[in-house]
Structures are given as C-alpha cells and as structure tokens.
C-alpha positions in Angstrom: 67.6 159.0 64.0 65.2 161.4 66.6 62.3 159.0 67.3 60.6 158.8 71.2 61.1 155.2 72.9 60.9 153.8 76.4 61.9 151.0 77.9 61.5 149.5 81.9 59.4 151.5 84.5 60.0 155.2 84.9 57.8 157.7 86.9 55.0 159.7 85.3 57.5 163.3 85.5 60.7 164.4 85.1 62.6 165.7 87.5 59.8 164.4 90.7 60.3 161.8 93.3 60.7 157.9 92.1 61.7 155.1 94.8 61.7 151.1 94.9 59.4 149.3 97.3 61.4 149.8 99.8 61.1 153.9 99.5 65.0 154.2 97.8 64.8 157.2 95.4 66.3 155.7 92.3 69.1 158.2 90.4 67.8 159.7 87.7 70.6 160.9 85.0 69.9 163.3 82.2 72.5 161.8 79.3 72.3 164.3 75.8 74.5 165.9 73.8 75.2 169.3 72.7 74.6 170.9 75.9 70.6 170.7 76.6 70.0 171.7 73.0 71.0 168.0 71.7 69.1 164.6 71.9 68.9 163.4 75.5 67.5 160.6 77.3 65.9 160.3 81.4 67.5 157.5 82.8 66.7 155.8 86.4 69.7 154.0 87.8 69.6 152.1 91.3 72.8 153.7 92.4 74.4 156.4 91.5 76.1 156.4 88.0 78.8 158.2 89.8 80.5 155.8 91.7 84.6 155.8 90.9 86.2 153.5 92.9 89.6 153.8 91.8 91.5 155.0 88.4 93.8 152.7 87.4 95.4 154.1 84.3 95.9 156.0 81.1 97.3 155.0 77.4 97.5 156.6 73.8 95.4 154.9 71.6 96.3 157.5 68.6 96.2 156.5 64.9 100.0 157.4 64.1 99.8 159.0 60.1 101.9 157.7 58.1 100.9 159.7 55.2 99.3 163.2 56.0 98.5 165.1 52.9 97.5 161.9 50.0 96.6 162.5 46.0 96.8 159.2 45.1 93.9 156.7 44.3 94.6 153.6 47.0 93.3 150.3 47.5 93.7 148.3 50.4 93.1 144.2 51.4 90.7 144.5 54.2 90.7 141.0 54.9 94.3 140.8 55.0 93.6 142.3 58.5 94.6 139.2 60.5 91.7 138.3 63.3 92.6 139.1 67.5 91.5 137.6 70.8 89.6 141.0 71.8 87.5 143.3 69.9 89.4 147.2 71.2 92.6 146.0 70.1 91.6 144.4 67.2 90.2 148.1 66.0 92.8 149.6 63.3 91.8 153.0 62.8 92.7 153.4 58.5 91.5 157.3 57.4 91.2 160.1 59.6 90.5 163.9 59.2 88.8 165.9 62.0 85.1 165.0 61.6 85.7 161.3 61.8 88.3 157.8 61.6 87.5 154.9 59.4 89.0 151.8 59.9 88.3 147.6 60.2 88.0 145.3 63.5 88.8 140.7 62.9 87.8 140.8 66.5 86.7 136.7 67.8 85.4 137.9 70.9 85.1 141.0 73.7 86.0 140.4 76.8 83.7 140.3 78.9 86.7 141.5 81.8 85.3 145.2 80.8 82.8 147.9 79.6 83.5 149.9 76.4 82.3 153.8 76.1 84.0 156.3 72.9 83.4 159.5 75.6 84.8 161.4 71.6 82.5 160.4 68.9 79.4 158.6 67.5 79.9 155.3 66.5 78.9 153.0 63.6 79.4 149.1 63.0 78.9 147.7 60.1 78.9 143.8 60.5 80.4 142.5 57.6 81.1 138.8 59.4 79.8 137.5 63.1 76.2 138.1 64.5 75.7 138.4 68.2 73.8 141.4 70.8 75.0 144.7 71.5 74.7 145.0 75.1 74.4 149.0 76.8 71.6 150.4 79.5 69.0 151.1 76.7 68.5 147.4 76.6 69.7 144.7 73.5 69.9 144.6 70.2 71.2 141.4 68.3 73.1 142.2 65.3 74.1 140.1 61.8 75.7 140.6 59.0 74.9 143.2 56.9 73.7 145.4 59.9 74.8 149.1 60.5 74.2 149.8 64.6 74.4 153.7 65.4 75.8 154.0 68.9 76.1 157.3 70.3 78.9 158.9 71.9 79.2 158.2 75.8 77.0 155.1 75.5 78.8 152.2 78.2 78.9 148.9 75.3 79.6 145.4 75.0 79.9 143.1 72.2 78.4 139.1 73.2 79.6 138.0 69.4 78.1 134.2 68.9 81.9 133.4 67.3 85.0 134.2 67.0 84.7 134.5 63.0 83.7 138.4 62.6 84.3 141.7 60.7 83.7 145.2 61.1 84.0 148.0 59.0 84.1 151.6 61.6 83.4 154.9 61.8 83.8 157.4 64.5 82.0 160.5 63.7 83.2 163.7 66.0 79.6 164.9 64.9 76.2 163.0 65.7 75.5 160.5 63.3 71.0 161.0 61.7 69.6 159.6 58.7 69.1 162.3 56.0 67.1 165.4 56.7 65.9 165.0 52.9 63.9 161.6 53.7 61.6 162.9 56.9 58.9 165.7 57.5 58.8 169.1 60.2 57.6 166.1 62.7 61.0 164.3 61.9 58.7 161.0 60.2 59.8 159.2 56.9 58.8 160.2 54.4 56.8 158.2 51.4 59.8 158.6 49.2 62.3 157.6 51.9 64.1 154.3 51.1 63.6 153.3 54.8 60.8 153.9 57.2 60.4 153.5 61.1 59.2 149.7 60.8 63.5 148.8 59.5 65.0 150.0 62.4 65.9 148.1 65.7 65.8 149.6 69.0 66.7 148.6 72.4 64.3 145.5 73.9 64.5 143.2 76.9 66.5 145.9 79.3 68.4 143.9 81.5 68.7 145.3 85.2 71.7 144.6 87.0 72.1 145.4 90.8 75.3 144.6 91.2 78.1 146.5 93.7 82.3 145.1 93.0 84.8 145.9 90.3 83.4 146.6 87.3 86.4 148.3 84.7 85.4 150.9 82.5 87.7 151.9 79.5 86.5 155.3 78.3 87.9 156.9 75.4 88.0 160.5 75.1 91.1 163.0 73.3 93.1 159.3 71.7 93.8 158.5 75.3 92.4 155.2 76.7 91.1 156.0 79.9 90.4 152.7 82.7 88.7 153.5 85.5 86.8 151.1 88.3 83.2 151.8 89.3 81.6 149.9 92.2 78.2 149.2 90.8 77.4 147.7 87.3 77.0 150.6 84.6 73.7 148.5 83.3 72.1 148.8 86.2 68.8 150.7 84.7 65.4 150.2 85.8 64.0 152.2 82.8 64.7 155.0 80.5 63.0 157.2 77.9 63.6 160.0 75.5 65.5 160.1 71.9 69.3 159.4 72.2 70.1 156.0 72.3 71.5 153.6 69.8 69.7 151.5 66.8 70.5 148.8 64.3 69.3 149.3 60.9 70.3 146.3 58.4 71.5 147.0 55.1 68.9 144.9 53.5 66.7 147.0 54.3 68.0 149.7 52.2 65.4 150.2 48.8 67.4 151.5 46.5 65.9 154.5 44.1 65.9 153.1 40.6 65.3 155.3 36.9 65.9 155.4 33.6 69.3 157.0 33.9 72.7 156.8 35.9 71.2 158.2 38.8 74.1 159.7 40.9 75.3 158.5 44.4 73.0 160.8 47.1 70.5 158.2 46.1 71.9 155.8 48.3 72.8 157.7 51.2 71.5 156.1 54.2 73.2 158.5 57.6 74.6 161.7 57.7 77.0 163.7 59.6 78.1 167.2 59.7 81.1 166.5 57.5 80.1 162.7 55.7 77.6 161.1 54.3 77.2 157.4 54.6 75.4 155.3 51.1 74.8 151.7 51.2 75.1 150.1 47.0 72.2 147.5 47.3 70.7 144.8 45.0 69.0 146.7 42.4 67.3 146.9 39.2 69.5 149.0 36.8 68.5 152.0 35.2 66.0 151.4 32.4 66.7 154.4 29.1 67.1 151.4 25.9 70.1 153.8 25.3 71.4 153.4 29.7 74.5 153.1 30.3 75.1 151.4 34.0 77.8 151.7 34.6 78.9 154.8 36.7 79.8 158.3 34.8 83.8 159.0 35.2 83.4 162.1 38.0 85.8 164.5 40.0 85.3 164.7 43.4 86.0 167.8 44.1 84.6 168.5 47.3 85.7 165.5 48.7 86.9 162.2 49.0 85.5 158.9 48.2 86.2 155.8 50.2 84.4 152.6 49.1 83.9 149.0 51.6 83.2 146.6 48.8 81.1 143.1 51.2 79.9 141.0 48.6 78.7 140.3 45.1 80.2 141.7 41.8 80.8 144.8 41.8 80.3 146.1 37.9 82.0 149.1 37.6 85.9 147.8 39.4 88.1 145.3 37.5 89.9 142.7 40.9 87.9 143.6 44.1 87.7 141.1 47.1 85.4 141.2 49.9 86.7 143.6 52.3 88.8 145.4 50.1 89.1 148.9 50.3 89.3 152.0 47.7 90.1 155.8 48.4 89.5 157.9 45.8 90.5 161.5 47.0 89.0 164.5 46.0 90.9 166.8 43.2 91.6 164.0 40.6 88.9 162.1 38.4 88.0 158.9 38.4 85.4 155.8 37.0 85.0 153.0 35.8 88.1 150.7 35.3 88.6 149.5 31.9 85.9 147.8 29.4 83.3 148.3 33.2 81.1 150.7 30.9 80.8 148.3 27.7 80.5 145.7 30.7 78.0 147.4 31.6 75.8 148.0 28.8 72.4 145.9 28.9 72.5 144.7 32.1 69.2 144.9 33.8 70.5 144.7 37.8 73.5 144.0 39.8 74.2 141.7 43.1 76.3 144.4 44.2 76.5 145.2 47.9 79.2 147.7 49.0 79.0 150.9 51.9 80.5 154.4 50.7 81.6 156.9 52.8 82.2 160.2 51.7 84.1 162.3 53.9 84.4 166.2 53.2 87.7 167.0 54.0 90.7 165.0 53.3 91.7 162.5 55.3 95.1 161.3 56.4 96.4 158.0 55.9 97.7 156.1 58.6 100.8 153.2 59.0 97.9 151.0 59.7 96.2 151.4 55.8 100.0 150.7 55.0 100.0 147.2 55.5 97.3 146.4 54.5 98.0 148.9 50.6 97.4 147.1 47.1 100.5 147.7 45.0 100.2 150.5 42.0 96.7 150.1 42.6 96.5 153.9 40.8 97.7 152.8 37.7 94.7 149.6 36.9 93.2 152.8 35.2 95.9 151.7 32.0 94.4 150.2 28.9 96.8 147.8 28.1 
C-alpha cells in the first residue's frame, strides 16, 4: 500500500550525518524491493544491522508435493489441523505454484527465543481465531479476528499472541502484494468508489527501541531453506524511520461491499492483488435487488485461474455442508457453481452473513502432502443430483 509514514526521530535530509546525544552516528539502512525501483523505507539503527556473530544451522522447509497437476475439485477441513506449540512449526503449506504458497497455521504461541524473516516472499496472514500484537522494527500493530496482516518480504517480526487458541490462513507471495490499482488515482489515493479508504488501514505505531547487545537468534527463510543466525544486537534497535515499505493491517470487517441489481462478478470483492494472484473478501451484504434476480452465483469456468475459497463464518449460500475453516479448490479448466438446491434457495433472499477469503492464482497450484491429510473424501461428487 503506497502511503508515506514515519515514526520516531529522523534527520531533516536523508543520507546525512545523524548523531545521538553522545555524538555517535546512527546507522542508516535503506530497506527496499525491486532493486532501487520499488517501495522502500529509510531506517535508523543504533547499531549496524549487519553484526552476525555465528551461523548456527540450515534445514530444508520446502513443501513436499503430493499432486503436481490437479484437475479435480477438492475440499480440505482446515480446523482438523492440529495445534502446535510454536508458530513456525505450526505453518503447513497446502497449495503451491511459482507465484505463491498458501497454508494454514494453528500456533499456540510464538517462541520468544527467535525472530523470523521471510526473505523470499511478502506474507499475508489472515487471523481467523486469536488476537495479539505484530512486533517489528517499524513498530507494533495490534491484530484480532478478521484482520489481514501484510508483511513485506525481509521484515523481521515476532507475533505476541494473547492466548493459545489461534488459527491463521497465510499466503507467501513471491511478488509484492498491493491494493487493486483500479481503486487508486495517479497519486496513490483511494478513489471514491473504492470499497475501503486510507483510514481503514492500521499502520505501525508505538515504536519500541531496544538498545541491547547479546545473542539474538534470527530465522531467515530463503529459497525453501531456513537459515539460523546469531546476531550481536537486537533486531529492533531502530530510533526512527520513514518511507513506503512497512507492514500494515486491514480488517475484513472494514471492507465495504459493492452491490447491484443483478449478481455482480467476483472482482467486486477484490481486496489485494499480486502479479500472480488476487485476494477477495466475501462479507455480509445486501443481495441483488432486481425483482427477478438470482443471488446465487451463476455456473462459471475458471479457465485462466484456479479458485481457492477459505470459509470463515456465516452461512455460505452457494455451498452445502461447509464448516468454518474449510477450504475448497476449483481448478481452472472445468466449470463449477452452486451446489444442488442453492440457486432455488437463494431466490427471494435479501442479504447474506457469509464471511470468506478467496484466492485466485493465475497459474495452476500443486497440492502438498499436508493438504492430503485434510482432504474431504469425494468432494468432487457433491454436485451430483440425487
């Protein structure tokens, strides 16, 4: 989300002398993407952010593919994923292609023994259950049920959960995640027809500066390998920063639905986009108001993309027998649509309370071994009319 923000103390001009009260120089870091052409921020550390005292180990965390090419509609029972003590160990990747990884996590907590950085991908965390605080060198962001957390690649972070009952949907995006371009003018401001505006986004605040030396374990994910390093200074030793590259939060409950007289296509629900996929939010809304409208979606063929739908809450009118945390995958190339009875059931209905997150990858996804562990048997047969 290209919007200027700053916290803490910074010098009047970039790349100039900036000293503390004792005359010691602060250490300036340019943190950006796409070479020097993407979003960036200038960060001022107490210590150089480069002090590695010891590499510990590295190990492979690449997802194991079970089905490389898939043309069958499948569904997964997400809440059958068993909770695990630690955040990183709880993350289970389910779908992968060259643009993204999609997975679920049920962490009981985030160990205070390490910090985490994804050096490959922007991360989108959707908070289905739980609350807490995202901690980064940019400051803190409180999160709760229904929040999207967008964490740019290379951001070192910790999650401070309020309880042990947490469930997350996550996306690792190998290209930056943005809000849809069609909702922004040439200056980056959201337009009046956008389903959200600047005040809906929660930016980092309460910058905490840790002037600490010691041994700080940083786990860095790069090319499917987890690298562990010991740094000599605290990663959050920042006194100030400014720029456009930082994490932020957006609540699905702040998405204002776009409605019409007849059924509107899925792009009206779009919330985020990347080079290889889009993310849509289905939220409580009024149904179509033409006197003969059919609120249920028409049958459609995803020729150019797969469709992955994560069910959060409410009664999803186009599906039968769907539970919270369930995921459906409808692959590109074959038509899909409402379950039997859903079309008739929708006629005359005035509103819906459904809550869901849809991810449409533009290239086919492969299924992992973790996905097979959650699979609903014979989901593809659920359109058979008895």
